[in-house]
Backbone as CSV, one residue per row, in Angstrom:
resi,resn,N_x,N_y,N_z,CA_x,CA_y,CA_z,C_x,C_y,C_z
1,UNK,0.847,-1.171,0.000,0.000,0.000,0.000,0.896,1.239,0.000
2,UNK,0.526,2.239,-0.799,1.266,3.482,-0.886,1.099,4.247,0.423
3,UNK,2.180,4.750,0.998,2.114,5.405,2.306,1.959,6.913,2.196
4,UNK,1.717,7.445,0.988,1.515,8.869,0.826,0.185,9.242,1.500
5,UNK,0.225,10.234,2.394,-0.964,10.653,3.125,-1.737,11.655,2.274
6,UNK,-3.035,11.380,2.037,-3.845,12.310,1.264,-5.073,12.783,2.029
7,UNK,-5.412,12.166,3.143,-6.631,12.518,3.852,-6.512,12.071,5.303
8,UNK,-7.334,12.640,6.156,-7.396,12.184,7.536,-8.848,11.983,7.921
9,UNK,-9.076,11.146,8.892,-10.394,10.924,9.460,-10.307,11.415,10.889
10,UNK,-11.135,12.383,11.256,-11.089,12.948,12.598,-12.363,12.625,13.351
11,UNK,-12.238,12.489,14.646,-13.392,12.268,15.515,-13.079,12.859,16.869
12,UNK,-14.113,13.262,17.595,-13.902,13.842,18.919,-14.516,12.951,19.983
13,UNK,-13.842,11.883,20.291,-14.174,11.039,21.428,-12.882,10.365,21.848
14,UNK,-12.794,9.919,23.091,-11.523,9.347,23.560,-11.050,8.212,22.655
15,UNK,-9.780,8.183,22.368,-9.230,7.171,21.472,-8.394,6.157,22.241
16,UNK,-8.339,4.932,21.708,-7.421,3.964,22.304,-5.989,4.344,21.906
17,UNK,-5.023,3.781,22.558,-3.637,4.050,22.182,-3.441,3.549,20.755
18,UNK,-3.048,4.443,19.864,-2.989,4.134,18.451,-1.759,4.803,17.854
19,UNK,-0.915,4.073,17.160,0.301,4.671,16.590,0.013,5.669,15.474
20,UNK,-1.210,5.661,14.918,-1.540,6.571,13.827,-2.163,7.879,14.314
21,UNK,-2.265,8.057,15.633,-2.891,9.258,16.176,-1.971,10.448,15.963
22,UNK,-2.536,11.530,15.423,-1.775,12.764,15.253,-1.874,13.570,16.539
23,UNK,-0.887,14.399,16.778,-0.901,15.221,17.988,-1.362,16.643,17.708
24,UNK,-1.566,17.013,16.435,-1.942,18.386,16.094,-3.459,18.570,16.056
25,UNK,-4.195,17.815,16.847,-5.650,17.971,16.919,-6.014,18.371,18.335
26,UNK,-7.187,18.972,18.538,-7.565,19.408,19.887,-7.555,18.257,20.884
27,UNK,-7.316,18.589,22.145,-7.295,17.591,23.211,-8.646,16.884,23.271
28,UNK,-8.636,15.573,23.406,-9.862,14.787,23.445,-10.295,14.321,22.069
29,UNK,-9.595,14.758,21.016,-9.916,14.360,19.651,-8.727,13.613,19.074
30,UNK,-8.941,12.942,17.958,-7.827,12.304,17.289,-8.060,12.291,15.795
31,UNK,-7.005,12.119,15.043,-7.084,12.014,13.592,-6.261,10.807,13.186
32,UNK,-6.818,9.993,12.319,-6.101,8.816,11.815,-5.647,9.134,10.394
33,UNK,-4.374,8.951,10.111,-3.841,9.179,8.776,-4.274,8.037,7.877
34,UNK,-4.844,8.368,6.728,-5.286,7.353,5.784,-4.384,7.384,4.558
35,UNK,-3.883,6.242,4.120,-3.024,6.199,2.925,-3.845,6.429,1.661
36,UNK,-3.149,6.729,0.546,-3.828,6.962,-0.726,-3.922,5.658,-1.510
37,UNK,-4.621,5.704,-2.658,-4.749,4.546,-3.530,-6.140,3.943,-3.458
38,UNK,-6.456,2.985,-4.366,-7.796,2.389,-4.423,-8.187,1.694,-3.117
39,UNK,-7.244,1.033,-2.477,-7.544,0.351,-1.222,-7.879,1.367,-0.139
40,UNK,-7.208,2.501,-0.151,-7.469,3.544,0.840,-8.864,4.121,0.674
41,UNK,-9.318,4.275,-0.562,-10.673,4.783,-0.812,-11.691,3.807,-0.231
42,UNK,-11.472,2.521,-0.440,-12.370,1.508,0.119,-12.353,1.575,1.652
43,UNK,-11.164,1.756,2.222,-11.040,1.855,3.671,-11.811,3.067,4.199
44,UNK,-11.650,4.216,3.518,-12.374,5.420,3.945,-13.879,5.208,3.874
45,UNK,-14.367,4.587,2.814,-15.806,4.325,2.683,-16.307,3.415,3.795
46,UNK,-15.526,2.371,4.114,-15.917,1.470,5.198,-15.947,2.204,6.532
47,UNK,-14.936,3.045,6.782,-14.894,3.803,8.031,-16.075,4.765,8.124
48,UNK,-16.441,5.390,7.019,-17.602,6.287,7.031,-18.883,5.511,7.333
49,UNK,-19.028,4.336,6.720,-20.217,3.510,6.981,-20.280,3.104,8.451
50,UNK,-19.135,2.722,8.988,-19.086,2.343,10.411,-19.463,3.545,11.269
51,UNK,-18.954,4.717,10.916,-19.289,5.933,11.657,-20.774,6.236,11.609
52,UNK,-21.395,6.066,10.442,-22.839,6.306,10.321,-23.638,5.314,11.153
53,UNK,-23.223,4.054,11.138,-23.915,3.038,11.942,-23.782,3.365,13.428
54,UNK,-22.578,3.732,13.858,-22.384,4.099,15.268,-23.225,5.311,15.650
55,UNK,-23.278,6.308,14.776,-24.084,7.498,15.065,-25.561,7.134,15.173
56,UNK,-26.040,6.264,14.284,-27.438,5.839,14.332,-27.743,5.081,15.621
57,UNK,-26.804,4.230,16.055,-27.003,3.492,17.305,-27.050,4.430,18.504
58,UNK,-26.185,5.428,18.517,-26.184,6.388,19.621,-27.492,7.162,19.644
59,UNK,-27.957,7.622,18.482,-29.218,8.363,18.430,-30.388,7.483,18.842
60,UNK,-30.388,6.224,18.428,-31.466,5.316,18.814,-31.462,5.075,20.317
61,UNK,-30.285,4.963,20.895,-30.190,4.747,22.342,-30.692,5.962,23.106
62,UNK,-30.491,7.147,22.566,-30.947,8.360,23.242,-32.455,8.511,23.169
63,UNK,-33.095,7.878,22.198,-34.529,8.048,22.012,-35.376,7.312,23.016
64,UNK,-34.909,6.279,23.634,-35.724,5.509,24.554,-35.157,5.577,25.950
65,UNK,-35.736,4.800,26.830,-35.188,4.689,28.172,-35.538,5.834,29.087
66,UNK,-34.742,6.857,29.121,-34.941,7.947,30.063,-36.159,8.785,29.684
67,UNK,-36.937,9.182,30.689,-38.099,10.006,30.404,-37.700,11.384,29.888
68,UNK,-38.572,11.954,29.039,-38.361,13.316,28.580,-38.645,14.250,29.747
69,UNK,-37.769,15.198,29.990,-37.949,16.126,31.100,-38.526,17.445,30.628
70,UNK,-39.511,17.947,31.356,-40.143,19.220,31.052,-40.108,20.067,32.321
71,UNK,-39.620,21.292,32.196,-39.600,22.205,33.338,-40.769,23.173,33.235
72,UNK,-41.517,23.285,34.328,-42.661,24.187,34.390,-42.495,25.061,35.623
73,UNK,-42.766,26.346,35.455,-42.733,27.266,36.586,-44.176,27.586,36.958
74,UNK,-44.517,27.374,38.225,-45.827,27.744,38.738,-45.680,29.076,39.452
75,UNK,-46.323,30.081,38.887,-46.313,31.397,39.522,-47.730,31.651,40.008
76,UNK,-47.960,32.761,40.619,-49.308,33.005,41.134,-50.301,33.107,39.985
77,UNK,-51.088,32.041,39.868,-52.201,31.905,38.938,-51.802,31.726,37.476
78,UNK,-50.601,31.177,37.213,-50.242,30.796,35.841,-49.113,29.768,35.838
79,UNK,-49.098,28.956,34.762,-48.003,28.028,34.490,-47.177,28.630,33.357
80,UNK,-45.849,28.508,33.451,-44.964,28.932,32.375,-44.003,27.795,32.071
81,UNK,-44.020,27.217,30.874,-44.976,27.457,29.795,-46.327,26.824,30.128
82,UNK,-47.364,27.265,29.440,-48.687,26.695,29.699,-49.144,25.756,28.590
83,UNK,-48.301,25.536,27.583,-48.598,24.585,26.504,-47.422,23.612,26.385
84,UNK,-47.686,22.329,26.621,-46.661,21.284,26.552,-47.019,20.315,25.433
85,UNK,-46.007,19.634,24.881,-46.248,18.613,23.860,-45.501,17.338,24.233
86,UNK,-46.026,16.220,23.750,-45.402,14.914,23.992,-45.799,13.981,22.863
87,UNK,-45.110,12.846,22.797,-45.423,11.807,21.812,-46.153,10.673,22.512
88,UNK,-47.040,10.021,21.776,-47.758,8.874,22.316,-46.745,7.824,22.769
89,UNK,-46.930,7.295,23.972,-46.060,6.262,24.508,-44.792,6.778,25.158
90,UNK,-44.548,8.074,25.095,-43.348,8.670,25.670,-43.520,8.867,27.173
91,UNK,-42.504,8.501,27.915,-42.499,8.746,29.353,-42.069,10.189,29.581
92,UNK,-42.855,10.929,30.364,-42.617,12.351,30.565,-42.438,12.623,32.052
93,UNK,-41.416,13.383,32.408,-41.236,13.853,33.773,-41.425,15.354,33.781
94,UNK,-42.411,15.815,34.549,-42.640,17.245,34.704,-41.995,17.674,36.016
95,UNK,-41.059,18.607,35.922,-40.397,19.190,37.089,-40.975,20.590,37.272
96,UNK,-41.706,20.785,38.358,-42.361,22.066,38.579,-41.694,22.821,39.721
97,UNK,-41.349,24.077,39.440,-40.796,24.978,40.443,-41.915,25.935,40.839
98,UNK,-42.230,25.995,42.114,-43.235,26.937,42.585,-42.540,28.253,42.908
99,UNK,-42.631,29.199,41.972,-42.000,30.504,42.135,-42.990,31.545,42.661
100,UNK,-44.175,31.091,43.037,-45.197,32.013,43.529,-45.188,32.114,45.042
101,UNK,-46.181,32.853,45.546,-46.317,33.041,46.992,-47.362,32.104,47.577
102,UNK,-48.012,31.304,46.725,-49.078,30.401,47.156,-48.720,28.952,46.831
103,UNK,-49.382,28.028,47.506,-49.248,26.605,47.201,-49.867,26.341,45.821
104,UNK,-49.258,25.399,45.043,-49.792,25.054,43.718,-49.740,23.550,43.495
105,UNK,-50.505,23.108,42.488,-50.506,21.704,42.081,-50.453,21.636,40.560
106,UNK,-50.236,20.437,40.039,-50.187,20.188,38.595,-51.038,18.953,38.359
107,UNK,-52.188,19.120,37.707,-53.165,18.041,37.560,-53.540,17.869,36.089
108,UNK,-53.594,16.605,35.629,-54.182,16.261,34.324,-55.117,15.088,34.603
109,UNK,-56.402,15.376,34.758,-57.373,14.350,35.155,-57.411,13.159,34.210
110,UNK,-57.455,13.418,32.890,-57.625,12.347,31.897,-56.469,11.341,31.897
111,UNK,-55.299,11.768,32.363,-54.124,10.881,32.391,-53.768,10.439,33.814
112,UNK,-54.626,10.756,34.779,-54.393,10.426,36.191,-53.059,10.965,36.704
113,UNK,-52.737,12.200,36.310,-51.500,12.851,36.734,-51.844,13.804,37.869
114,UNK,-51.157,13.628,39.019,-51.418,14.481,40.185,-50.100,14.801,40.894
115,UNK,-49.759,16.081,40.899,-48.654,16.577,41.710,-49.304,17.587,42.663
116,UNK,-49.409,17.222,43.909,-50.179,18.012,44.882,-49.283,18.822,45.811
117,UNK,-49.810,19.940,46.259,-49.279,20.735,47.374,-47.783,21.036,47.292
118,UNK,-47.376,21.676,46.202,-45.990,22.143,46.102,-45.958,23.524,46.744
119,UNK,-45.237,23.638,47.836,-45.195,24.868,48.629,-44.358,25.946,47.932
120,UNK,-44.609,27.222,48.242,-43.815,28.314,47.652,-42.319,28.087,47.866
121,UNK,-41.552,28.290,46.792,-40.101,28.121,46.860,-39.639,26.676,46.760
122,UNK,-40.581,25.730,46.646,-40.237,24.312,46.575,-40.407,23.796,45.148
123,UNK,-39.906,22.583,44.906,-40.037,21.917,43.609,-40.778,20.606,43.786
124,UNK,-41.449,20.184,42.735,-42.110,18.886,42.722,-41.930,18.260,41.364
125,UNK,-42.118,16.952,41.280,-42.031,16.285,39.984,-43.005,15.127,39.929
126,UNK,-43.401,14.805,38.710,-44.289,13.680,38.462,-43.900,13.087,37.113
127,UNK,-43.912,11.751,37.026,-43.587,11.054,35.782,-44.801,10.250,35.354
128,UNK,-45.120,10.324,34.070,-46.264,9.599,33.529,-46.024,9.291,32.062
129,UNK,-46.870,8.435,31.496,-46.802,8.090,30.085,-48.116,8.459,29.434
130,UNK,-48.036,9.215,28.357,-49.213,9.600,27.593,-49.477,8.502,26.564
131,UNK,-50.486,7.685,26.791,-50.707,6.523,25.931,-51.703,6.761,24.805
132,UNK,-52.409,7.891,24.820,-53.404,8.185,23.789,-53.209,9.601,23.275
133,UNK,-53.280,9.756,21.945,-53.155,11.085,21.350,-54.343,11.950,21.758
134,UNK,-54.105,13.244,21.877,-55.178,14.172,22.205,-54.635,15.419,22.868
135,UNK,-55.552,16.314,23.220,-55.205,17.533,23.940,-55.838,17.450,25.317
136,UNK,-55.008,17.591,26.337,-55.444,17.414,27.719,-55.276,18.725,28.487
137,UNK,-56.202,18.972,29.416,-56.160,20.173,30.227,-55.288,19.961,31.462
138,UNK,-54.381,20.900,31.670,-53.537,20.956,32.871,-54.133,22.052,33.744
139,UNK,-54.208,21.827,35.048,-54.703,22.888,35.922,-54.165,22.729,37.334
140,UNK,-54.291,23.790,38.096,-53.952,23.791,39.520,-55.258,23.606,40.273
141,UNK,-55.329,22.609,41.171,-56.585,22.332,41.873,-56.710,23.023,43.235
142,UNK,-55.801,23.961,43.541,-55.982,24.765,44.747,-57.253,25.591,44.526
143,UNK,-58.169,25.629,45.493,-59.442,26.323,45.301,-59.273,27.739,44.736
144,UNK,-59.986,27.971,43.622,-59.988,29.272,42.967,-58.914,29.470,41.913
145,UNK,-57.866,28.657,41.900,-56.761,28.861,40.953,-57.169,28.518,39.521
146,UNK,-57.835,27.375,39.315,-58.280,26.991,37.967,-59.238,28.048,37.428
147,UNK,-60.146,28.483,38.256,-61.132,29.471,37.843,-60.477,30.817,37.512
148,UNK,-59.349,31.103,38.151,-58.626,32.353,37.905,-57.711,32.255,36.682
149,UNK,-57.685,31.088,36.034,-56.916,30.940,34.800,-55.631,30.160,34.916
150,UNK,-55.400,29.485,36.037,-54.162,28.702,36.173,-54.379,27.361,35.502
151,UNK,-54.335,27.386,34.159,-54.565,26.209,33.328,-53.532,26.178,32.205
152,UNK,-53.502,25.063,31.523,-52.631,24.897,30.366,-53.087,23.688,29.583
153,UNK,-52.305,23.309,28.577,-52.650,22.134,27.764,-51.427,21.260,27.552
154,UNK,-51.683,19.980,27.434,-50.688,18.993,26.995,-51.228,18.407,25.709
155,UNK,-50.491,18.571,24.615,-50.889,17.995,23.340,-50.017,16.782,23.073
156,UNK,-50.675,15.623,22.899,-49.971,14.362,22.653,-50.220,13.949,21.208
157,UNK,-49.132,13.754,20.453,-49.234,13.348,19.030,-48.746,11.941,18.855
């Protein structure tokens, strides 16, 4: 194989000890010198395919398992944001910060979601799975809060 260098393959993840690693790349990254010629082109194509497969596996692994996290701020008589979205079958964790001066809750009756009595300055969380598509009403069940407009929606697609 011709040892003339015509291209490099770079990646930014920890590398094993490798004699082909260049030192002129940022710390934590490495570059592998690829030789020229027809065999080198085949090698580069194979390495690219392997890289695409690895990237697809990483993205697929990120899509499942851990619940999607949503941050909601409960202020006096409003949720921020007041419109949330989710996918059918997705596990959702709502983390609510009570930034108001009153106690608040986070309720979705149709999905049996109940986060009760989050005191001012405190945080609460609830995890649930939206199993059916639709638009669901979110509200605070502290007396008078829902009627005063402390509501929102969860849209599940």
